[in-house]
C-alpha positions as CSV (number, residue, x, y, z in Angstrom):
1,M,64.8,123.1,123.9
2,A,62.5,125.5,122.1
3,D,61.1,124.7,118.7
4,W,61.9,126.6,115.5
5,Y,58.9,128.0,113.7
6,V,58.6,129.6,110.3
7,V,56.9,132.9,109.7
8,Q,55.9,133.7,106.1
9,V,56.4,137.4,105.3
10,R,56.2,139.6,102.2
11,G,59.4,139.5,100.2
12,G,61.8,142.3,101.2
13,Q,60.3,142.7,104.6
14,E,62.3,140.1,106.4
15,N,64.5,142.5,108.4
16,A,61.6,144.7,109.4
17,V,59.6,141.7,110.6
18,V,62.6,140.4,112.6
19,A,63.0,143.8,114.3
20,A,59.3,144.2,115.0
21,L,59.0,140.7,116.4
22,R,61.9,141.2,118.7
23,R,60.3,144.5,119.9
24,M,56.7,143.2,120.3
25,A,57.2,139.6,121.4
26,G,59.8,140.3,124.0
27,S,62.5,138.0,125.4
28,G,59.9,135.9,127.4
29,V,58.3,134.6,124.2
30,L,61.2,134.7,121.7
31,E,64.5,133.1,122.2
32,E,65.8,134.0,118.8
33,C,64.5,135.5,115.6
34,F,66.4,135.7,112.3
35,S,66.2,135.5,108.6
36,P,69.1,133.2,107.5
37,R,71.5,134.7,105.0
38,W,74.5,133.6,103.0
39,R,77.7,135.5,102.2
40,T,79.3,135.7,98.7
41,Q,81.6,137.9,96.7
42,R,80.3,140.2,93.9
43,K,82.3,142.4,91.5
44,I,81.0,145.9,92.0
45,R,82.7,148.6,89.9
46,G,85.6,146.4,89.2
47,E,86.3,145.4,92.8
48,W,85.3,142.2,94.7
49,Q,83.1,143.1,97.7
50,S,81.4,140.9,100.3
51,V,77.6,140.9,100.1
52,E,74.9,139.1,102.0
53,R,71.8,137.6,100.4
54,L,68.7,136.0,102.0
55,L,68.9,132.2,102.1
56,L,65.1,131.8,102.3
57,P,63.4,134.9,100.9
58,G,60.0,135.5,102.3
59,Y,60.6,133.6,105.5
60,V,61.7,134.4,109.0
61,V,62.7,131.8,111.7
62,A,61.4,132.3,115.2
63,V,62.7,130.1,118.1
64,T,60.1,129.8,120.9
65,D,58.4,127.6,123.4
66,A,55.2,129.6,123.1
67,P,53.9,129.6,119.5
68,R,50.5,130.9,120.5
69,K,52.0,134.0,122.1
70,L,54.2,134.4,119.0
71,D,51.1,134.3,116.8
72,E,49.5,137.0,119.0
73,A,52.6,139.2,118.6
74,L,52.5,138.6,114.8
75,R,49.0,140.1,114.7
76,R,50.5,143.4,116.0
77,V,53.3,143.4,113.4
78,P,52.3,145.7,110.5
79,G,52.1,144.1,107.0
80,F,51.7,140.5,106.0
81,T,52.9,137.9,108.5
82,R,51.7,134.3,108.9
83,L,53.0,131.6,111.3
84,L,52.9,128.4,109.3
85,R,50.6,125.8,110.5
86,N,48.7,122.7,109.4
87,E,45.3,121.2,110.5
88,R,46.9,120.1,113.8
89,G,48.3,123.4,114.8
90,F,51.5,125.4,114.4
91,T,54.2,123.4,112.7
92,P,57.8,123.6,113.9
93,L,60.7,122.8,111.6
94,D,61.8,119.2,111.6
95,K,65.0,118.4,113.6
96,D,66.9,117.7,110.4
97,E,65.9,121.1,109.0
98,V,67.0,122.8,112.3
99,A,70.3,120.9,112.2
100,W,71.0,121.9,108.6
101,I,70.4,125.6,109.3
102,G,72.2,125.5,112.7
103,R,75.2,123.7,111.2
104,H,75.6,126.1,108.2
105,A,74.3,129.4,109.5
106,Q,76.3,129.9,112.7
107,G,76.7,132.8,115.0
108,A,74.3,135.5,116.3
109,D,73.7,136.9,112.8
110,R,73.0,133.4,111.3
111,V,75.0,134.0,108.1
112,I,76.4,131.1,106.1
113,P,80.1,132.1,105.4
114,L,81.7,132.1,102.0
115,S,83.4,128.8,101.0
116,K,86.6,129.0,99.1
117,A,87.7,126.4,96.5
118,V,90.6,125.7,94.2
119,K,90.2,124.5,90.6
120,A,92.5,121.6,89.9
121,G,92.1,120.4,86.4
122,D,88.4,119.5,85.9
123,E,87.8,119.3,89.6
124,V,86.9,121.9,92.2
125,V,88.3,121.2,95.6
126,V,86.7,123.1,98.6
127,V,89.5,124.2,101.0
128,E,87.6,126.4,103.4
129,G,84.1,127.1,104.6
130,P,80.8,125.2,105.2
131,L,81.1,123.2,102.0
132,K,84.4,121.7,103.0
133,D,83.8,117.9,103.5
134,R,80.3,118.4,102.2
135,W,80.9,118.6,98.5
136,F,78.5,115.8,97.9
137,Q,75.6,118.1,98.7
138,V,76.4,120.5,95.9
139,K,74.0,120.2,92.9
140,R,75.5,122.8,90.6
141,I,77.9,125.7,90.6
142,D,77.6,129.2,89.0
143,R,81.2,130.4,89.0
144,R,80.2,133.8,87.5
145,R,78.0,134.5,90.5
146,A,80.4,132.8,93.0
147,T,77.6,130.5,94.1
148,A,77.1,126.8,94.7
149,Y,73.5,125.4,94.9
150,V,72.8,122.7,97.5
151,E,69.7,120.8,98.3
152,M,68.1,121.0,101.7
153,D,64.8,119.9,103.2
154,F,62.6,122.9,104.1
155,L,59.0,122.6,105.2
156,G,58.8,119.0,104.1
157,R,60.1,119.6,100.6
158,K,63.4,119.6,98.8
159,K,64.6,123.1,98.1
160,E,67.7,124.2,96.2
161,V,69.4,127.0,98.1
162,P,72.5,129.1,97.3
163,I,75.7,129.2,99.3
164,G,78.7,131.4,98.4
165,L,81.6,129.6,96.7
166,M,84.6,131.5,95.5
167,V,86.9,129.6,93.2
168,I,90.1,131.4,94.2
169,A,92.8,129.9,91.9
170,K,93.5,127.4,89.2
171,Q,96.1,124.7,89.8
172,S,97.4,122.5,87.1
173,V,97.4,118.8,87.8
């Protein structure tokens, strides 16, 4: 199984770097390349619309068995790109970090779907989506932005990341 490596990019350039890497690295080097996203609902001009946001702005995930070839391909990509490394070499994501992203951001587009919840009294009960049965991971909720914030390990540090959460109804207890 190939390792997942993190490429640091300039904010806002994630899609361009993913496209350029796919083109320049080729299928022999790159198994998968993506910038994980999360889906939520926003009220735009009075109507609820589905929108996608970057889960990890400034980062792209590249799945490969050949990090040196990936690094060579990155040198040909215009703009700022850096394959993260430490003093021992290129650093892949930890298996727990890979599992977290893989469990939540499924499918070819690697988008975390919107979770839906029902408000029952003072409690919010998740009825659908990736937060169902994982409510313990939620650190805080911003109902106005239809967002729950969960803690994940990323690059050896705890990071609070957003996941879409739409509270769809209120039920009396």
